[in-house]
Each structure stands twice: as structure tokens, then as C-alpha cells.
C-alpha positions in Angstrom: 27.8 -6.6 10.5 29.9 -3.2 10.2 29.8 -1.2 7.4 33.0 -0.5 6.1 32.2 0.7 2.7 28.9 1.6 0.5 28.3 2.8 -2.4 24.7 3.7 -4.6 25.0 1.0 -6.8 21.7 1.3 -8.6 18.9 3.5 -9.2 15.9 1.9 -10.8 12.6 2.9 -12.3 12.0 0.0 -13.6 12.9 -3.9 -13.1 14.9 -4.0 -15.5 17.4 -1.8 -13.8 17.9 -4.3 -10.7 21.6 -5.5 -10.2 21.6 -8.7 -12.1 24.1 -10.8 -9.7 22.8 -12.5 -6.3 23.7 -10.8 -3.4 21.3 -10.6 -0.6 19.2 -7.6 -0.3 17.9 -6.0 3.1 14.8 -3.6 2.0 13.7 -0.8 4.4 10.0 0.3 3.5 8.1 3.1 5.3 5.9 6.1 4.9 7.0 9.3 3.1 9.1 11.1 5.9 10.0 8.7 8.5 13.4 9.2 8.0 14.5 5.9 5.4 17.0 8.0 4.0 18.4 9.2 7.5 18.7 6.0 8.8 20.4 4.5 5.9 22.8 7.3 6.2 23.3 6.6 10.2 23.4 2.9 9.6 26.4 3.1 7.4 28.0 6.0 8.5 27.9 8.3 5.8 26.5 11.7 5.6 24.7 11.9 2.2 24.9 8.3 0.4 21.2 8.3 0.7 19.5 11.8 -0.5 17.6 13.5 1.9 14.6 16.0 1.6 12.5 18.1 4.4 9.5 17.3 1.7 8.3 14.3 1.6 8.2 11.9 -1.6 11.8 12.3 -2.3 12.5 8.9 -3.0 10.7 7.8 -6.1 12.8 5.0 -7.2 14.4 1.7 -5.8 17.6 2.6 -4.9 20.2 -0.3 -4.2 23.6 0.5 -2.0 26.2 -2.2 -2.7 27.8 -2.4 1.1 31.2 -4.2 1.8 30.8 -5.7 -1.7 28.7 -8.8 0.4 25.3 -7.5 0.4 22.8 -4.7 -0.4 20.7 -2.2 1.6 17.8 -1.4 -0.4 15.7 2.5 0.0 12.4 1.4 -1.5 9.9 5.0 -2.1 7.8 6.0 1.0 4.2 5.1 0.6 1.3 7.7 1.4 2.3 10.8 0.8 -0.5 12.7 -0.7 0.6 15.4 -3.0 1.5 13.5 -6.3 -0.5 12.3 -9.1 -2.6 9.5 -9.3 -0.6 8.1 -11.9 2.6 8.7 -10.2 1.2 6.9 -6.9 0.3 3.9 -9.1 3.9 3.9 -10.7 5.5 3.8 -6.9 2.9 1.1 -5.9 4.0 -0.8 -8.8 7.7 -0.2 -8.6 7.6 -1.8 -4.4 5.0 -4.5 -5.0 6.6 -5.5 -8.0 10.3 -5.6 -6.1 8.6 -6.9 -3.1 6.9 -9.6 -4.8 9.6 -10.8 -7.8 13.1 -10.1 -6.1 14.7 -13.4 -5.5 17.6 -11.9 -3.5 15.2 -10.6 -1.0 16.3 -11.7 2.4 14.4 -9.3 5.0 12.4 -6.3 4.8 12.7 -3.6 8.0 9.5 -1.3 8.3 10.7 1.8 9.6 8.2 4.0 11.5 8.1 7.4 13.2 8.4 6.6 17.0 6.4 9.8 17.7 3.2 8.7 15.5 0.8 5.8 16.1 1.5 3.4 12.8 -0.8 4.1 9.9 -3.7 1.8 8.5 -0.7 1.9 5.2 1.4 0.8 7.9 -0.5 -1.9 9.3 -1.1 -3.6 6.1 2.6 -3.3 4.9 3.5 -4.9 8.2 0.6 -7.8 7.7 2.3 -8.0 4.5 5.6 -8.9 5.4 4.2 -11.2 8.4 2.7 -13.3 5.6 5.4 -12.9 3.1 7.5 -14.7 5.8 9.4 -12.3 6.7 10.4 -11.7 10.4 8.8 -8.3 10.9 11.1 -5.9 12.4 10.3 -2.6 13.2 13.2 0.5 13.3 11.3 3.4 15.1 13.4 6.5 13.7 13.3 9.9 15.6 14.2 8.1 19.0 16.0 11.3 20.4 13.2 13.1 19.8 10.9 12.1 22.7 11.6 11.8 26.5 13.2 8.5 28.1 9.8 8.8 30.2 7.8 8.7 27.0 9.5 5.3 25.2 7.4 2.8 26.5 4.2 3.5 25.8 5.6 5.1 22.0 6.8 1.1 21.7 3.8 -0.1 23.4 1.6 2.3 20.9 3.7 0.8 18.0 3.4 -3.1 19.2 0.0 -2.4 20.0 -1.2 -1.6 16.5 1.1 -3.6 14.0 -0.3 -6.2 16.6 3.6 -7.7 17.3 3.8 -10.3 19.8 7.8 -9.5 20.5 8.5 -6.6 21.8 12.5 -7.4 20.8 11.3 -7.0 17.4 10.9 -3.2 17.5 14.4 -1.8 17.5 14.1 2.3 18.3 16.6 4.2 16.4 18.3 7.8 16.3 19.8 9.0 13.3 21.7 11.4 15.3 22.9 9.4 18.7 22.8 5.9 16.7 21.0 4.1 19.4 21.0 0.5 19.0 23.5 0.4 15.8 25.3 -2.0 17.5 22.3 -4.5 17.8 20.9 -3.9 14.2 24.4 -4.6 12.8 24.4 -7.6 14.8 20.6 -8.7 13.1 21.9 -7.7 9.4 25.2 -9.9 9.7 22.5 -12.8 10.9 20.3 -12.6 8.2 23.2 -12.2 5.4 24.7 -15.6 6.2 21.3 -17.2 6.9 
């Protein structure tokens, strides 16, 4: 599903601010600085619909992007960022957990990882939750353009092994620069939204 128009509809710091209608939503979760915002910009053909920062922990709210007036992409705060207070971290955790557990509009959750690095224990924990909650277990491995072609399969295998993924078809290597695999992800989003 190609995104023809998209807007930042709502920035939510707590549950009462979530959009009230029943539009289907696809959420993106991942560690701080894995490229969630860059992915959303690239995937939606916008330069800066999602704010990007070189500093991890920039997204501190749940950001709801209304796409084609038919569905939403949802950017969740990154986890695993050390340089915030325990109170702030607890607030983010509550925000993420509440959304993932309580949101009836939620159709699918994609885990975003950096293809260059082995997934962390937190990534594994998040992935297990995604599977246990009945979602497909899609993984977007960003920064695909930053490794050599000869190394790609090695890195995909590393992700597959660490997250215990049986079907390699669930892992999408992606580049926000070249938009590698964008067409495949558009098809996948269409299937999810129309399911």
C-alpha cells in the first residue's frame, strides 16, 4: 500500500490522548537509535514527518501518523536508552506497555533492529512478547546500505538465530537511503490493513 498522504495526527504522552476512532494501526518498536523515525520518513516518502535526532531517546511519546486517511503508522518510544532518569524510563515503559496491551486498533507490531548489530536481550524480550501476543513477528533490519553485500546473509542469520526466527521471510532488510524492500513492505502493510 503506497502512502499518498500522511500527517502527524497525535502526539500522546498518556492513554487519554490516543485517537478515539477505530482506524487500524501498525506499530513500530525498537531500541533507541535503530532508525524508527528514519524508517517512517522513508517508507512514507517524507523527508521529516518523523523527527530524527543523532541523540538516542528523542521519541518520548507515542506518535500517531494518519496515512491515506485509512490507517495509522505508530512510532513508539525507543527502549534501552541509558541516559535518562529511572523515572523517565519507567514512564516510557508504562506508555509502551499500555499501548501494546490495551490498544484495540493495533493490527501488527514490527520490531526494528539495526542490521549491523546483534539483537540485544531487550530485543529478544520484545520479540517474544510480539509472538506471544499473536502477532506475526515481522522484523525490519534497518541500515542495510551500511554493510557490504557479502556480509548481508551473515547479519540476517545473526538476527534469525538471536531472535529464534524460523522463517527468514519475516525479516526485511531495509535502507532508508535506497528504500531497498520498500515495495515488499508496502504489500505486507496492505495485507495487514485489509485482513
